[in-house]
C-alpha positions as CSV (number, residue, x, y, z in Angstrom):
1,M,0.0,0.0,0.0
2,R,2.9,2.3,0.9
3,N,4.6,1.7,-2.5
4,F,1.3,2.2,-4.4
5,T,0.8,5.6,-2.7
6,L,4.4,6.6,-3.5
7,N,4.1,5.4,-7.1
8,R,0.9,7.3,-7.6
9,Y,2.5,10.4,-6.2
10,F,5.5,10.2,-8.4
11,L,3.3,9.4,-11.5
12,R,1.1,12.5,-10.8
13,L,4.2,14.7,-10.5
14,Y,5.6,13.3,-13.7
15,L,2.4,13.7,-15.7
16,T,1.9,17.2,-14.4
17,S,5.4,18.1,-15.5
18,F,4.9,16.5,-18.9
19,F,1.7,18.3,-19.7
20,S,3.0,21.6,-18.4
21,T,6.0,21.3,-20.6
22,L,3.8,20.2,-23.5
23,I,1.6,23.3,-23.2
24,A,4.6,25.7,-22.9
25,I,6.3,24.2,-26.0
26,F,3.0,24.2,-27.9
27,A,2.5,27.9,-27.2
28,L,6.1,28.7,-28.2
29,I,5.9,26.8,-31.5
30,Y,2.5,28.3,-32.2
31,L,3.8,31.8,-31.6
32,V,6.9,31.2,-33.8
33,D,4.8,29.7,-36.6
34,M,2.4,32.7,-36.5
35,I,5.3,35.1,-36.8
36,E,6.7,33.0,-39.7
37,L,3.3,33.1,-41.5
38,S,3.1,36.8,-41.0
39,R,6.6,37.2,-42.5
40,R,5.6,35.2,-45.5
41,G,2.5,37.3,-46.1
42,R,0.1,34.4,-45.3
43,T,-1.8,36.5,-42.7
44,E,-2.7,39.1,-45.2
45,V,-4.3,36.5,-47.5
46,L,-6.0,34.4,-44.8
47,G,-6.8,37.1,-42.3
48,F,-5.8,36.8,-38.7
49,L,-8.4,34.2,-37.7
50,G,-7.7,32.2,-40.9
51,A,-4.0,32.3,-40.3
52,A,-4.5,31.3,-36.6
53,S,-6.5,28.3,-37.7
54,Y,-4.0,27.4,-40.4
55,S,-1.2,27.6,-37.9
56,A,-3.1,25.5,-35.4
57,L,-3.3,22.7,-38.1
58,R,0.5,22.9,-38.6
59,V,1.7,22.9,-35.0
60,P,0.6,19.3,-34.1
61,S,3.0,17.8,-36.6
62,F,5.8,20.0,-35.2
63,M,4.9,18.9,-31.7
64,E,5.2,15.3,-32.7
65,Q,8.9,15.8,-33.4
66,A,9.4,17.5,-30.0
67,L,7.6,14.8,-27.9
68,P,10.8,12.8,-27.1
69,F,12.4,16.0,-25.8
70,I,9.3,16.8,-23.8
71,I,9.6,13.4,-22.1
72,L,13.2,14.0,-21.4
73,F,12.7,17.5,-19.9
74,A,9.7,16.4,-17.9
75,S,11.7,13.4,-16.4
76,I,14.7,15.6,-15.6
77,F,12.6,18.4,-14.0
78,T,10.5,16.0,-11.9
79,L,13.6,14.1,-10.6
80,L,15.5,17.3,-9.9
81,N,12.6,18.7,-7.9
82,L,12.2,15.5,-5.9
83,N,15.9,15.6,-5.2
84,R,15.9,19.3,-4.3
85,R,13.1,18.7,-1.8
86,L,15.0,15.6,-0.5
87,E,12.1,13.3,-1.2
88,L,14.3,10.9,-3.1
89,V,16.7,10.8,-0.2
90,V,13.9,10.0,2.2
91,A,12.5,7.3,-0.1
92,R,16.0,5.7,-0.5
93,S,16.6,5.8,3.2
94,A,13.2,4.0,3.7
95,G,14.5,1.1,1.6
96,V,13.0,2.1,-1.8
97,S,15.3,1.1,-4.6
98,I,16.0,3.3,-7.7
99,W,14.0,0.8,-9.8
100,Q,11.0,1.2,-7.5
101,I,11.4,5.0,-7.8
102,L,11.6,4.8,-11.6
103,L,8.7,2.4,-12.0
104,P,6.0,5.1,-12.2
105,F,8.2,7.2,-14.5
106,A,8.6,4.1,-16.8
107,F,4.9,3.3,-16.7
108,G,4.0,6.9,-17.5
109,S,6.5,7.1,-20.4
110,V,5.2,3.9,-22.0
111,L,1.6,5.0,-21.5
112,L,2.4,8.4,-23.1
113,G,4.2,6.6,-25.9
114,L,1.2,4.4,-26.7
115,A,-1.1,7.5,-26.6
116,A,1.4,9.4,-28.9
117,T,1.5,6.5,-31.4
118,F,-2.1,5.4,-31.6
119,A,-4.0,8.5,-30.7
120,Y,-1.9,11.6,-31.2
121,N,-0.3,10.5,-34.4
122,P,-3.6,10.1,-36.4
123,L,-4.6,13.6,-35.2
124,A,-1.3,15.1,-36.2
125,A,-1.4,13.3,-39.6
126,W,-4.9,14.6,-40.3
127,T,-4.1,18.2,-39.3
128,K,-0.9,18.1,-41.5
129,A,-2.9,16.8,-44.4
130,R,-5.5,19.5,-43.9
131,A,-2.8,22.2,-43.7
132,S,-1.2,20.8,-46.9
133,S,-4.6,20.9,-48.6
134,I,-5.1,24.6,-47.6
135,E,-1.6,25.4,-48.8
136,A,-2.4,23.8,-52.2
137,T,-5.8,25.4,-52.6
138,V,-5.1,28.9,-51.3
139,F,-1.5,29.3,-52.2
140,G,-1.0,26.9,-55.0
141,G,1.4,24.5,-53.3
142,S,4.5,25.3,-51.2
143,P,6.8,27.4,-53.3
144,D,8.8,28.3,-50.2
145,E,9.7,24.7,-49.6
146,P,12.0,23.0,-52.2
147,G,11.1,19.6,-53.7
148,E,7.3,19.9,-53.6
149,E,6.7,19.8,-57.3
150,I,6.0,16.5,-59.0
151,W,6.7,15.5,-62.6
152,L,5.2,12.4,-64.3
153,R,6.1,10.7,-67.5
154,Q,3.2,9.1,-69.3
155,S,2.3,7.5,-72.6
156,A,-1.3,6.7,-73.7
157,G,-3.4,6.9,-76.9
158,G,-0.3,7.3,-79.0
159,T,0.7,10.5,-77.1
160,R,3.9,10.7,-75.1
161,S,4.1,13.5,-72.6
162,I,5.4,14.8,-69.2
163,I,3.0,16.5,-66.8
164,G,4.0,18.4,-63.7
165,G,2.2,20.3,-60.9
166,A,3.0,22.3,-57.8
167,A,0.6,20.3,-55.7
168,V,-1.4,17.1,-55.7
169,T,-4.9,17.0,-54.1
170,R,-8.0,14.8,-54.0
171,G,-6.1,11.6,-53.5
172,G,-3.9,12.0,-56.6
173,S,-6.7,12.8,-59.0
174,E,-6.0,16.6,-59.2
175,L,-2.9,18.7,-60.0
176,R,-2.6,22.4,-59.4
177,H,-0.5,24.9,-61.3
178,V,0.1,22.4,-64.1
179,S,2.6,22.4,-67.0
180,A,2.6,19.6,-69.6
181,F,4.9,18.9,-72.5
182,L,3.9,16.8,-75.5
183,F,6.6,15.0,-77.6
184,G,6.6,14.1,-81.3
185,D,7.9,10.8,-82.8
186,D,11.4,12.2,-83.0
187,G,11.4,13.1,-79.3
188,S,11.2,16.8,-79.8
189,I,8.6,18.9,-77.9
190,T,5.6,19.7,-80.0
191,Q,3.3,21.5,-77.5
192,R,3.3,23.0,-74.0
193,I,0.2,23.3,-72.0
194,D,-0.1,25.4,-68.9
195,A,-3.2,25.5,-66.6
196,D,-4.2,26.3,-63.1
197,Q,-5.7,22.9,-62.6
198,A,-5.8,19.4,-64.1
199,T,-8.3,16.7,-63.2
200,L,-7.9,13.0,-63.8
201,E,-11.0,11.6,-65.5
202,N,-11.5,8.3,-67.3
203,G,-7.9,8.0,-68.4
204,Q,-7.4,11.6,-69.4
205,W,-6.1,14.7,-67.7
206,V,-8.6,17.5,-68.2
207,L,-6.9,20.8,-68.1
208,A,-9.3,23.7,-67.5
209,R,-8.8,26.9,-69.5
210,P,-5.2,26.2,-70.5
211,R,-2.6,28.1,-72.4
212,V,-1.5,26.0,-75.3
213,T,1.8,26.9,-77.0
214,R,3.1,25.4,-80.2
215,I,6.4,26.3,-81.9
216,G,5.7,28.7,-84.7
217,Y,2.2,29.6,-83.7
218,P,0.7,32.1,-81.3
219,P,-0.7,30.7,-78.0
220,S,-4.3,29.5,-77.9
221,Y,-6.7,29.5,-75.0
222,P,-9.3,26.7,-75.4
223,Q,-11.9,26.0,-72.7
224,Q,-10.2,22.7,-71.9
225,F,-7.5,20.3,-73.1
226,R,-7.7,16.6,-72.7
227,L,-4.3,14.8,-72.4
228,P,-4.4,10.9,-72.5
229,T,-2.7,9.1,-69.6
230,S,-2.3,5.6,-68.2
231,L,-1.6,6.8,-64.7
232,K,-3.8,5.9,-61.8
233,P,-4.6,8.2,-58.8
234,E,-3.1,5.6,-56.4
235,Y,0.2,5.7,-58.2
236,I,0.3,9.5,-58.2
237,E,-0.7,9.7,-54.5
238,Q,2.1,7.3,-53.6
239,R,4.6,9.3,-55.5
240,V,4.0,12.4,-53.4
241,A,2.6,10.9,-50.2
242,D,4.4,12.1,-47.1
243,P,4.9,9.2,-44.6
244,E,4.8,11.6,-41.7
245,A,1.4,12.8,-42.9
246,T,0.0,9.3,-42.9
247,S,-1.7,7.9,-39.8
248,V,-0.2,4.8,-38.1
249,W,-3.4,3.0,-38.8
250,R,-3.1,3.6,-42.6
251,L,0.6,2.9,-42.9
252,P,0.4,-1.0,-43.3
253,G,-2.0,-0.5,-46.2
254,E,0.2,2.2,-47.8
255,I,3.1,-0.2,-47.6
256,K,1.2,-2.8,-49.4
257,V,-0.1,-0.4,-52.1
258,A,3.4,1.0,-52.7
259,G,4.8,-2.5,-53.1
260,S,2.0,-3.5,-55.5
261,L,2.7,-0.4,-57.7
262,G,6.4,-1.2,-57.9
263,L,7.3,1.8,-55.7
264,N,9.8,1.8,-52.9
265,P,7.8,1.3,-49.6
266,M,10.8,1.7,-47.3
267,A,9.9,5.3,-46.3
268,F,6.5,4.1,-45.2
269,D,7.9,1.0,-43.5
270,M,10.5,3.1,-41.7
271,Q,7.8,5.5,-40.4
272,Y,5.7,2.6,-39.3
273,Q,8.5,1.0,-37.3
274,T,9.5,4.4,-35.8
275,L,6.0,4.9,-34.5
276,L,5.9,1.4,-33.1
277,A,9.2,2.0,-31.3
278,R,8.0,5.3,-29.9
279,P,6.9,3.9,-26.5
280,A,10.4,2.3,-26.1
281,L,12.0,5.6,-27.2
282,F,10.1,7.5,-24.5
283,L,11.2,4.9,-22.0
284,A,14.8,5.2,-23.1
285,M,14.6,9.0,-22.7
286,T,13.3,8.5,-19.2
287,L,16.2,6.2,-18.3
288,V,18.7,8.7,-19.8
289,A,17.1,11.4,-17.7
290,A,17.3,9.2,-14.6
291,T,21.1,8.8,-15.0
292,V,21.6,12.5,-14.3
293,G,18.4,13.4,-12.4
294,T,18.8,10.9,-9.6
295,R,22.4,11.9,-8.8
296,F,21.6,15.5,-8.1
297,S,21.5,16.6,-4.5
298,R,22.6,20.3,-4.5
299,T,21.0,23.2,-6.2
300,A,24.4,24.3,-7.7
301,Q,24.5,21.1,-9.7
302,A,21.1,21.7,-11.5
303,G,22.6,23.4,-14.5
304,S,25.2,20.7,-15.2
305,A,22.7,18.0,-14.6
306,I,20.2,19.5,-17.0
307,A,22.9,20.1,-19.6
308,A,24.2,16.5,-19.3
309,G,20.7,15.1,-19.7
310,V,19.9,17.4,-22.7
311,L,23.1,16.4,-24.4
312,A,22.5,12.7,-23.9
313,G,18.9,13.0,-25.1
314,F,20.0,15.1,-28.1
315,T,22.6,12.6,-29.0
316,L,20.0,9.8,-28.9
317,Y,17.6,11.9,-31.0
318,V,20.3,12.6,-33.7
319,V,21.2,8.9,-33.8
320,T,17.6,7.8,-34.3
321,F,17.2,10.5,-37.0
322,L,20.2,9.3,-38.9
323,A,19.0,5.7,-38.5
324,K,15.6,6.7,-39.9
325,A,17.3,8.3,-42.9
326,L,19.3,5.1,-43.5
327,G,16.2,2.9,-43.1
328,S,14.1,5.1,-45.4
329,N,16.7,4.8,-48.2
330,D,16.9,1.0,-47.8
331,I,20.5,1.1,-46.6
332,I,19.6,-0.9,-43.5
333,P,16.4,-2.8,-42.7
334,P,13.7,-0.4,-41.2
335,V,13.1,-2.6,-38.2
336,V,16.8,-2.5,-37.3
337,A,17.0,1.3,-37.9
338,A,14.0,2.0,-35.7
339,W,14.6,-0.3,-32.8
340,F,18.4,-0.7,-32.4
341,P,19.2,2.9,-31.3
342,V,16.3,2.9,-28.9
343,L,17.3,-0.5,-27.4
344,A,21.0,0.5,-27.2
345,A,20.2,3.7,-25.4
346,G,17.8,1.9,-23.0
347,S,20.5,-0.7,-22.3
348,L,23.1,2.0,-21.7
349,G,20.8,3.8,-19.3
350,V,20.1,0.6,-17.3
351,T,23.8,-0.1,-17.2
352,M,24.6,3.3,-15.8
353,L,21.8,3.1,-13.3
354,L,23.0,-0.3,-12.1
355,H,26.5,1.2,-11.7
356,Q,25.2,4.1,-9.7
357,E,23.0,1.7,-7.6
358,D,25.5,-1.0,-6.9
359,G,28.8,0.7,-7.6
């Protein structure tokens, strides 16, 4: 009963620290994003309320990247406060081991990791997709961000062409700010078509009110231009899909679709394994925090303890980021890239705690 009361007390302090840090960082990221939108002129187009709503859709995906550090900071701050108030010293003198002290922290971290993976991630993916849709509809894509345009080579109905757009919407069936180039039998460009929008209908791209340019002729402006294609919306969506904007519940299906279309599914598989490993990552961050937070006993050591914990957590984050890049590019298996850094960091944290506990 005594241990249950103590564990509940530690868990309450830890969760309070986590949500306080979460709210503070959310407010900071939201403020910075609003300033950035104002700098880019988005506030003038959307209005203040529209820009505030648009920024609110963008922030959850940014927060998802910051969650491991929030776990780290919350763990360090809670342990330092307990140490400063000598509560850890009293608990240890009463015969409570370091593992019993860390049990509620570990439980809370795993619980938060499960919630972040299976509840928060779908929300963040949805808001990011909505923000991307607003970006494409209102601003015509993301010209401020490199690499957003897509170019597709196609051949159908005896016509060879390349079509490109600044943004893809409606599940791969619509392109915005489109340019298309048609090729003759000798491989030379015969026509260029520019339009604000192209819609995929019955094996044809329908370009609304395009500007058609042919060599040696003045531009023409028909009501629409139909360009034959053999591309399917699923293929186009997979070509531009952002794994980080895909819910954990949809990722297994996206991996199968990418494989069936002959595309590389490793980026989706890597994101899926990363999300599955998130509870273990949160637990590893807590163990890393414990290696510095449980040793602190004097206020003068707070700065060095926090700096050591942040450095260790940042190192783990960089290693997992590099491993994710390697796994996404099929250099190492995604399951190894996602789980090995986390398990290695957790094992290191346990080893250091054992050394501190037993000498």
